[in-house]
C-alpha positions as CSV (number, residue, x, y, z in Angstrom):
1,M,-15.4,11.2,28.0
2,I,-17.0,14.1,30.0
3,Y,-17.1,13.7,33.8
4,N,-20.8,14.3,35.0
5,P,-20.9,14.7,38.9
6,L,-24.6,14.9,38.9
7,A,-25.1,11.7,36.6
8,L,-22.5,9.8,38.7
9,Y,-24.5,10.8,42.1
10,I,-27.9,9.7,40.7
11,E,-26.4,6.4,39.3
12,V,-24.9,5.5,42.7
13,N,-27.9,6.3,44.5
14,A,-29.7,4.3,42.2
15,V,-27.6,1.4,42.6
16,S,-27.7,1.7,46.4
17,V,-31.7,1.7,46.1
18,I,-31.7,-1.4,44.0
19,M,-29.4,-3.1,46.5
20,L,-31.4,-2.0,49.4
21,L,-34.7,-3.2,47.8
22,T,-33.2,-6.6,46.9
23,I,-32.3,-7.1,50.5
24,L,-35.6,-5.6,51.6
25,I,-37.7,-8.3,49.6
26,K,-35.6,-11.1,50.7
27,S,-35.9,-10.0,54.4
28,I,-39.7,-9.5,54.2
29,G,-40.1,-13.3,53.6
30,S,-38.1,-14.2,56.7
31,E,-39.1,-14.9,60.2
32,L,-40.2,-11.6,61.6
33,I,-38.8,-12.0,65.1
34,N,-38.1,-8.5,66.7
35,Q,-34.7,-8.0,65.3
36,W,-36.1,-8.6,61.6
37,Q,-38.8,-6.1,62.1
38,Y,-36.4,-3.6,62.9
39,F,-34.0,-4.5,60.2
40,V,-36.8,-4.3,57.5
41,S,-37.9,-0.9,59.0
42,G,-34.5,0.3,58.7
43,I,-34.2,-0.6,55.1
44,A,-37.6,1.0,54.2
45,L,-36.2,4.2,55.9
46,M,-33.0,4.2,54.0
47,V,-34.6,3.6,50.6
48,I,-36.9,6.8,51.5
49,N,-33.9,8.7,52.5
50,I,-31.9,8.0,49.4
51,T,-34.8,8.7,47.2
52,C,-35.5,12.1,49.0
53,D,-31.7,12.9,48.4
54,T,-31.8,12.0,44.7
55,I,-35.1,13.9,44.0
56,W,-33.5,17.1,46.0
57,Q,-30.2,16.7,43.8
58,L,-32.3,16.7,40.6
59,M,-34.4,19.7,41.7
60,D,-31.3,21.5,43.0
61,S,-29.6,21.0,39.5
62,G,-32.7,22.2,37.6
63,C,-33.1,18.6,36.0
64,I,-36.8,18.6,37.2
65,P,-38.9,21.3,38.3
66,G,-39.2,22.2,41.9
67,N,-40.8,24.7,44.4
68,R,-40.1,25.8,48.1
69,T,-42.9,23.5,49.4
70,L,-41.2,20.3,47.7
71,D,-37.9,21.4,48.7
72,Y,-38.7,21.7,52.3
73,I,-40.7,18.5,52.2
74,T,-37.8,16.4,50.8
75,K,-35.1,17.7,52.8
76,S,-37.1,17.2,55.9
77,I,-37.9,13.8,55.2
78,Y,-34.2,13.3,54.4
79,F,-32.9,14.5,57.6
80,F,-35.9,13.2,59.8
81,S,-35.3,9.5,58.1
82,L,-31.4,9.8,59.2
83,T,-32.5,10.3,62.7
84,F,-35.1,7.7,62.7
85,I,-32.5,5.2,61.1
86,G,-30.2,5.9,64.2
87,L,-33.1,5.1,66.4
88,I,-34.0,1.9,64.6
89,W,-30.3,0.9,64.4
90,L,-30.0,1.2,68.3
91,L,-33.4,-0.8,68.8
92,L,-32.0,-3.6,66.3
93,S,-28.8,-3.7,68.2
94,E,-30.6,-4.2,71.6
95,A,-33.0,-6.8,70.1
96,I,-30.1,-8.7,68.6
97,R,-28.2,-8.7,71.8
98,R,-31.6,-9.5,73.8
99,T,-30.8,-6.9,76.4
100,A,-33.2,-5.9,79.1
101,F,-33.6,-2.6,77.2
102,S,-35.3,-4.2,74.4
103,A,-37.7,-5.9,76.6
104,W,-38.6,-2.8,78.8
105,R,-41.3,-0.9,76.8
106,L,-40.7,2.4,78.6
107,S,-37.1,2.4,77.8
108,M,-38.0,2.0,74.2
109,I,-40.4,4.9,74.2
110,L,-38.0,7.1,76.0
111,S,-35.4,6.4,73.4
112,G,-37.3,8.1,70.9
113,A,-36.9,11.5,72.7
114,I,-34.5,12.7,70.1
115,V,-36.8,11.7,67.1
116,Y,-39.6,13.7,68.8
117,L,-37.4,16.8,69.1
118,H,-36.3,16.4,65.6
119,A,-39.7,16.2,64.3
120,L,-40.6,19.3,66.3
121,L,-37.8,21.2,64.8
122,L,-38.5,20.2,61.4
123,I,-42.4,20.9,61.4
124,T,-41.6,24.7,62.8
125,N,-38.4,25.0,60.5
126,P,-40.5,26.7,57.7
127,W,-41.0,29.6,60.2
128,T,-37.8,29.6,62.3
129,G,-35.2,28.6,59.7
130,F,-33.2,27.0,62.5
131,L,-32.3,23.9,60.6
132,F,-32.3,25.3,57.0
133,H,-34.0,27.7,54.8
134,V,-35.1,27.7,50.9
135,G,-35.6,31.0,49.5
136,S,-37.9,32.1,46.8
137,D,-35.2,31.3,44.2
138,L,-34.9,27.8,45.6
139,F,-31.5,28.7,47.1
140,Y,-30.8,26.2,50.0
141,V,-29.0,27.9,53.1
142,R,-28.1,25.8,56.3
143,G,-29.4,27.2,59.5
144,R,-27.9,28.1,62.7
145,L,-28.7,24.4,64.1
146,F,-28.1,22.7,61.0
147,I,-25.4,20.6,62.4
148,L,-28.0,18.9,65.0
149,Q,-29.4,17.0,62.2
150,Y,-26.2,15.0,62.0
151,I,-25.6,15.0,65.7
152,F,-29.0,13.4,66.5
153,P,-28.6,10.1,64.5
154,F,-24.7,10.0,65.6
155,V,-26.0,10.1,69.2
156,Y,-28.1,6.9,68.5
157,L,-25.1,5.2,66.7
158,A,-22.7,6.2,69.3
159,V,-24.6,4.8,72.1
160,C,-25.1,1.6,70.1
161,A,-21.3,1.3,69.6
162,V,-20.4,2.1,73.0
163,R,-22.9,-0.3,74.5
164,S,-21.8,-3.2,72.3
165,T,-18.0,-2.5,72.7
166,Q,-18.5,-2.6,76.6
167,N,-19.7,-6.1,76.4
168,I,-17.0,-7.6,74.0
169,S,-14.3,-8.0,76.5
170,R,-16.8,-9.4,79.3
171,E,-18.6,-12.0,77.2
172,K,-17.2,-15.4,77.2
173,N,-19.6,-16.9,74.5
174,Y,-18.0,-16.6,71.1
175,F,-21.0,-16.1,69.2
176,E,-22.0,-13.4,71.4
177,R,-18.6,-11.5,71.2
178,T,-19.0,-11.7,67.4
179,T,-22.5,-9.9,67.7
180,F,-21.2,-7.3,69.9
181,F,-18.3,-6.8,67.6
182,A,-20.4,-6.4,64.6
183,N,-22.9,-4.0,66.4
184,S,-20.0,-1.7,67.4
185,L,-18.2,-1.5,64.0
186,C,-21.3,-1.4,61.6
187,P,-22.5,2.1,62.4
188,L,-18.9,3.6,61.8
189,I,-19.3,3.1,58.0
190,P,-22.1,5.4,57.5
191,V,-20.9,7.9,60.3
192,A,-17.7,8.4,58.3
193,A,-19.5,8.8,55.0
194,S,-21.9,11.2,56.5
195,L,-19.2,13.2,57.9
196,L,-17.5,13.4,54.5
197,Q,-20.7,14.2,52.7
198,L,-21.2,17.1,55.1
199,Y,-18.4,19.0,53.5
200,F,-18.3,17.3,49.9
201,R,-22.1,17.6,49.1
202,R,-21.6,16.4,45.5
203,L,-19.8,13.1,46.4
204,P,-22.2,10.3,46.7
205,L,-20.9,8.7,49.9
206,L,-23.9,8.2,52.2
207,A,-26.2,6.2,49.9
208,P,-23.6,3.6,49.2
209,S,-22.3,3.3,52.8
210,L,-25.8,2.5,54.0
211,A,-26.2,-0.1,51.4
212,I,-23.0,-1.7,52.2
213,T,-23.6,-1.5,55.9
214,I,-26.9,-3.2,55.4
215,F,-25.4,-5.8,53.2
216,L,-23.0,-6.7,55.9
217,L,-25.6,-6.7,58.6
218,Y,-27.8,-8.9,56.4
219,T,-25.2,-11.4,56.0
220,Y,-24.5,-11.4,59.6
221,L,-28.3,-11.9,60.5
222,I,-28.5,-14.7,58.0
223,E,-25.4,-16.3,59.7
224,S,-26.9,-15.7,63.2
225,G,-30.0,-17.9,62.2
226,V,-27.5,-20.7,62.1
227,K,-27.1,-20.3,65.8
228,Y,-30.5,-19.3,67.0
229,D,-33.7,-21.6,67.1
230,S,-36.2,-19.9,64.7
231,L,-39.4,-21.0,66.9
232,T,-38.3,-20.4,70.4
233,G,-35.3,-17.9,69.8
234,L,-33.0,-19.9,71.9
235,S,-29.6,-20.9,70.9
236,N,-29.7,-24.1,68.8
237,R,-27.6,-27.2,69.3
238,R,-24.8,-25.8,67.0
239,A,-24.3,-22.7,69.3
240,L,-24.8,-25.0,72.4
241,F,-22.0,-27.4,71.3
242,H,-19.6,-24.6,70.5
243,T,-20.3,-22.7,73.9
244,I,-19.9,-26.0,76.0
245,S,-16.6,-26.9,74.1
246,H,-15.5,-23.2,74.7
247,W,-16.3,-23.4,78.4
248,M,-14.8,-26.9,78.8
249,K,-11.4,-25.5,77.5
250,S,-11.5,-22.3,79.3
251,P,-9.9,-22.4,82.8
252,S,-12.4,-21.5,85.5
253,E,-12.7,-22.0,89.2
254,S,-16.6,-22.5,88.8
255,G,-17.9,-25.9,88.0
256,L,-19.8,-26.6,84.7
257,F,-23.3,-28.2,84.9
258,L,-25.4,-29.4,82.1
259,F,-28.9,-29.9,82.2
260,M,-31.1,-32.0,79.7
261,I,-34.7,-31.0,79.9
262,D,-37.8,-32.9,78.3
263,V,-41.4,-31.8,77.9
264,D,-43.4,-34.6,79.2
265,F,-46.1,-36.0,77.0
266,F,-45.5,-33.5,74.3
267,K,-46.7,-35.9,71.6
268,T,-49.9,-35.9,73.5
269,I,-50.3,-32.0,73.2
270,N,-49.6,-32.1,69.3
271,D,-52.0,-35.1,68.8
272,S,-54.7,-33.7,70.9
273,F,-54.5,-30.0,70.5
274,G,-52.7,-29.6,67.2
275,H,-49.1,-28.6,66.1
276,V,-49.9,-24.9,66.5
277,Q,-50.5,-25.5,70.4
278,G,-47.6,-27.5,70.3
279,D,-45.3,-24.7,69.1
280,I,-46.9,-22.4,71.7
281,A,-46.1,-24.8,74.3
282,L,-42.5,-24.9,73.3
283,K,-42.1,-21.3,73.3
284,E,-43.7,-21.1,76.7
285,V,-41.0,-23.6,77.9
286,A,-38.3,-21.4,76.4
287,E,-39.6,-18.4,78.2
288,I,-39.9,-20.2,81.5
289,L,-36.2,-21.7,81.0
290,E,-34.9,-18.0,80.2
291,S,-36.6,-16.9,83.4
292,G,-35.3,-19.7,85.4
293,I,-31.8,-18.9,84.7
294,A,-32.3,-14.9,84.6
295,E,-30.5,-14.5,87.9
296,C,-27.5,-16.2,86.7
297,G,-26.7,-13.6,84.0
298,K,-23.8,-14.8,81.5
299,R,-23.0,-17.8,83.6
300,A,-26.0,-19.6,82.2
301,L,-27.4,-20.6,78.7
302,A,-30.6,-22.0,77.7
303,A,-30.7,-23.7,74.2
304,R,-33.2,-26.0,72.3
305,Y,-31.5,-29.2,71.8
306,G,-34.1,-30.6,69.1
307,G,-37.8,-31.4,69.1
308,D,-39.0,-31.0,72.7
309,E,-35.6,-31.3,74.3
310,F,-33.9,-28.2,75.8
311,T,-30.7,-27.8,77.6
312,I,-29.0,-25.4,79.9
313,I,-25.4,-25.0,80.8
314,L,-24.2,-23.3,84.1
315,Q,-21.0,-22.3,85.4
316,S,-21.3,-22.2,89.1
317,E,-19.1,-22.7,92.2
318,S,-21.9,-24.0,94.1
319,S,-23.0,-27.6,93.5
320,S,-26.5,-26.8,95.1
321,E,-27.3,-24.1,92.3
322,N,-28.3,-26.5,90.0
323,N,-30.9,-27.9,92.3
324,R,-32.2,-24.2,92.9
325,I,-32.5,-23.6,89.2
326,S,-34.4,-27.1,88.7
327,A,-36.8,-26.0,91.7
328,R,-37.2,-22.6,90.0
329,I,-38.1,-24.0,86.6
330,Q,-40.7,-26.3,88.1
331,R,-42.2,-23.6,90.2
332,L,-42.5,-21.5,87.1
333,I,-44.2,-24.4,85.2
334,S,-46.7,-25.0,88.2
335,M,-47.5,-21.3,88.1
336,S,-48.0,-21.3,84.2
337,N,-50.5,-24.3,84.6
338,K,-52.3,-22.5,87.3
339,S,-52.7,-19.2,85.3
340,G,-55.1,-21.1,82.8
341,D,-53.5,-19.4,79.7
342,H,-53.3,-22.9,78.1
343,I,-55.7,-25.8,77.9
344,Y,-53.1,-28.6,78.9
345,N,-50.8,-29.0,81.6
346,L,-47.0,-28.5,81.0
347,S,-44.6,-30.8,82.8
348,L,-40.8,-31.1,82.5
349,S,-38.2,-33.8,83.2
350,I,-34.8,-32.6,84.2
351,G,-31.5,-34.2,84.4
352,C,-28.4,-32.7,85.4
353,V,-24.7,-33.6,85.5
354,R,-21.3,-31.8,86.5
355,Y,-18.6,-31.7,84.2
356,D,-15.6,-33.7,85.3
357,P,-12.4,-33.1,83.1
358,L,-10.8,-36.5,84.4
359,T,-13.7,-38.5,83.1
360,T,-15.3,-36.5,80.3
361,H,-13.3,-35.4,77.3
362,T,-15.7,-34.3,74.8
363,V,-19.0,-32.4,74.4
364,R,-20.8,-35.5,73.2
365,E,-19.7,-37.4,76.3
366,L,-20.9,-34.7,78.6
367,V,-24.3,-34.6,76.6
368,N,-24.7,-38.3,76.7
369,A,-24.0,-38.3,80.5
370,A,-26.7,-35.7,81.0
371,D,-29.0,-37.4,78.8
372,S,-28.6,-40.8,80.7
373,V,-29.5,-38.9,84.0
374,L,-32.5,-37.4,82.1
375,Y,-33.6,-41.2,81.1
376,L,-33.6,-42.3,84.6
377,V,-35.4,-39.2,85.7
378,K,-38.5,-40.0,83.4
379,K,-38.2,-43.7,84.0
380,Q,-38.6,-43.1,87.8
381,R,-41.4,-40.5,87.3
382,H,-43.2,-43.3,85.1
383,I,-42.9,-45.9,87.7
384,Q,-44.2,-43.4,90.2
385,R,-47.2,-42.9,88.0
386,L,-47.9,-46.5,88.0
């Protein structure tokens, strides 16, 4: 059996493209929250990158006819897509971790500076030859600034890895630590493959590394759907219970508070204005809860318990902080109603209890205690309305 390096290269690339397209098709049918949009865009760019690499290899070996223009186009798209993939990966990482970076539009625009610079260099490259040169005999030569085309995507991946790694030790939430760990390690696979392929041009390393990385990330994102509510984006009950259990077991000088929050007359909103408006109301409540605990940082977590019920867990040394949070949430609800953005008034009932390890031994007992307080609050408000 005769070993054919080109045949192996094409076959590996083809399998990688098929694998990526399979994941892409499955991803398009998913809930397209921000992280899925970045994920789908990243896969599309990888397919384009591998396709251009395959076409160039076939032209370089003489298997298909080529010309200088086509060579320039395929190599330019190949290198530019690598840098763009780096940017998408950074944005995906920030969206998954829900950082302030991902919510600040200006930071996202500025983060594309390297992409803009690379695009400028590629557009002028046929005249400057700074990045690479293709002669009349179609002979490919690396330019003086060729290495920048590998440095550009590495900068994005390095920033992604560093920002994720910095949070691993500080994060108390098990699920979030897993997220940061995945974000810091995944980029290392294509980085290592790129460095090797930089010196061993005929080895098909980059394409399979991209496919494997995307498969691992896809698996992680699917699993992360188990811990996040698909409608509101908040943590779901499973993640909530796991976090409460972890905080209950972790020794801390801070007290642990659990809020149970119910949307008043939610059934009326659904019946009078339709379920679409009901979903909008739930998403607005979720945004208000996150805004209400924003100052608490990692000491607080908002979650959707189910239906129109939400929860907040808070680590605090001050027993009065829970009252400030409740007041802040009610103030935000009032401001939302006055804004006139919706045709109904939102109202929340909030019950809160403090965890006492001497009387409460399980997560369920803590939740039941908070739920009992919420019931009393709703009952009292109903009596006042009468």
